[in-house]
VOGU-567043 format. One record per residue: x, y, z of N, C-alpha, C in turn. Coordinates in steps of 0.02 Angstrom, whole numbers, plus 50000, padded with zeros to 5 digits. Atoms other than C-alpha are relative to their C-alpha. Example, Ala and Ser with C-alpha at 12.3 -4.5 7.8 and 13.67 -1.06 7.14 Angstrom:
// VOGU-567043
500454994150000506154977550390500455006050000;499584994149997506844994750357499615005550037;
// end
This chain:
// VOGU-567043
499385002250039543495702054510500595004250024;499454997549969545245705754582500505004049937;499524995750040546505719054498500464996649967;499545002850030547635714754364500724999650037;499204999649972549465709554430500505000149949;499484999750041550785715454305500514995550010;499505003749980551975704254405499844992750000;500285007149993550975688354390500534996349951;499475005350040552125673754326499604994150009;500425007049992551165657154288500524995050010;499585006049966551935642754387499734993249973;500205006150027551785627354298500144994550042;499935005749964551355611654395499984993249963;500045006750029551755593554349500034995250049;500055005849958551335577954430500044994149958;500175006450040551555560254383499374998050017;500685002649995549845552754350500114992550001;499835007649992549665535054407499204997950006;500645003149998548105523754379499984993850045;499995006249954547615510654504499304997149980;500635002950006546185497954477499884994650051;500355005249964545045488354584499644995349956;500375005150044544695472654490499614994750043;500635004249964543085463154551499914994749955;500275005250029542815445554507499284999250004;500645001749996541215436954485499684997850070;500045001149933541275432754678500055005850029;499894992749959541485451254715500605000650040;499265000049965543325447554763500465005549960;499474995750027544715460454740500594996649995;499275003150020546285455954647500565005250050;499384997549971547885459754758500494997649971;499275002250021549665459354697500545001650052;499524997849955551135457154797500615002149973;499404996550035552645468054757500634995450001;499475004150013554125457954702500625002850027;499364997049974555985459954774500345005549944;499684996250057556305468854605499745007149995;500464993650003555055482854635500015003550058;500024995649943554795497654745499534996550053;500505003249939553875492854909500004993650000;499955007449991554425474554898499694997650053;500265003549947553365462854993499245003550013;500624997149979551895475255008499424998549946;500595002750055550145470754926499915007749976;500034994450047549625482454792499224998349950;500465001250066548185485054661500385001149940;499864999150069548425482654474500135007949985;500014993050026549025499454392500725003350004;499414997550008550465510454366499925008149958;500064993750032550975527254280499744999449930;500344998950050550035533454145500555002949954;499504998450039551065535353991499825008449963;500094994450040551255552553887499624999049946;500445001150059549895555353767499464994250003;500395006049991548865542153849499445001450047;500564997249956547145545253930500254995250069;499965002749945547085539754110499584992449991;500365005849993545805525754077500364995449955;499525005050048546855517753924500604999150044;499285001049954548435519554052499804994850062;500245005049949547335508954183499904993649960;500195006250051546665496254044500834996749982;499365002750019548565494753986500364996350058;499695003249940549275492554161499784992850022;500315005349978548025479654205500264993849964;499715005150037548585468754057500694999050014;499335000349990550375471954083500214996750079;499895002349935550315467054270499614993450011;500325006349976549075453054272499824995049931;500335003350045548595447154092499365000149984;500604998950017546905450754106499815005849964;500194994550038546065461153976499255002050014;500684998449981544695472154024499835006249939;500204995550046543655483753904499975007350016;500104992149976543395499154001500134999750092;499885000149916543715504754186499585007050015;500474993949979542525516554285500455004950053;499494996049954543445530954372499555000250076;500205000449936543155530854557500175006250045;499784995649959544225543454643500695002449977;499304997250023545805555254632500275002250064;499654999449942547045556854759500685003449986;499234997550014548705567554788500434997050046;499585002849953550025557754867500675003450003;499194996749989551535567454932500474997950040;499565003849957552435554255010500594997449959;499455002350051553755553254857500335006749994;499564994750024555075564654796499565003949954;500404996450047553885570854665499244998050030;500625002749994551925571254697499754996149957;500285004450059550905559354616499285000150015;500855000649993549045560254570499824994249991;500195006450007548305543754588499235000249989;500625000150036546715539854488499714993750021;500285005649992545665526654557499424996849945;500595002650050544585514654425499824994250030;500185006549977543605500054456499844996749918;500195003750054543255485854329499754992850028;500195006849974542335468954337500254995849943;499725005950053543075452854251499674994550013;500225005450007542455437254210500504994950011;499455003949992544165428454189500365001750064;499664998849942545055427154357500684996750001;499355002350007546645418854285500475005649996;499484994750004548215429654323500554997749982;499225001650005549885430154240500345005350017;499664994249959551065441154346500625001449955;499344998150017552365451254280500585001450041;499405000049951554105454454357499835004050054;500114995449936553375467754461499794997150070;500275004449945552475455754577500044992749986;499785007549998552765438154631499434995150037;500625003349986551065433754704499325003349996;500634995550001549245437354698499424995650039;500565004449967547605432654777499365004849993;500644997350011545805436154751499625000350084;500175000249935545175441354920499335003350009;500604997849982543515446755003500125008050012;499874992649992543255466855007500195000950078;499794997549920543385465555205500674997850002;499325002349992544945455555188500505006149971;499564995450035545625468055071500195006450040;499964993849956545245482455185500284998650072;499605002949942546015472955335500774998949981;499285002450028547635469755233500555006050028;499564995449957549025479455347500555003349951;499554997150046550245482955192499735003549939;500244996650047548935489155081499945008050008;500024993249995549055507855060499285002350022;500604998149977547645517655148499555002949932;500144996450055547365527154983499584994749948;500355005550043546975509654890499344998050039;500665002049955545685505555035499465005349992;500474994250018544865521854994499634998449932;500325002650073544655515454816499574995450002;500405005649991544005499154867499325001650019;500644997249974542675507354968499555004049960;500334996650054542225518754835499664996049950;500285004250051541895503654721499364996450014;500565003749974540535496754827499345003649969;
// end
């Protein structure tokens, strides 16, 4: 054990926590959403998800975000991974989840203007899908 340091000051760390979900349908296809011109990273492909609200568990946030962005209701989401994304003004902790859905009908929010169910291989080849999301997809296998 190291010696006590009387000058020690606790440093509080704060991160935005984001939950992203690899949604897989009955054909084992992944849902990709295309960011609209009204949102950050317009034109890029994305996974459903977003910021976890205060006083909300990450799984609850993931489930809420899926409904908000796709209209698809899921009962639960399985944790896949955690990543630290420092490519923003403030660092973001991204928690990856997976869920299987029977209903593949999507109703988009304003954040996205297109969607597609694609094979896992096609998702991994998508050039505008961030590498961190591809890692989540690989973890879902």
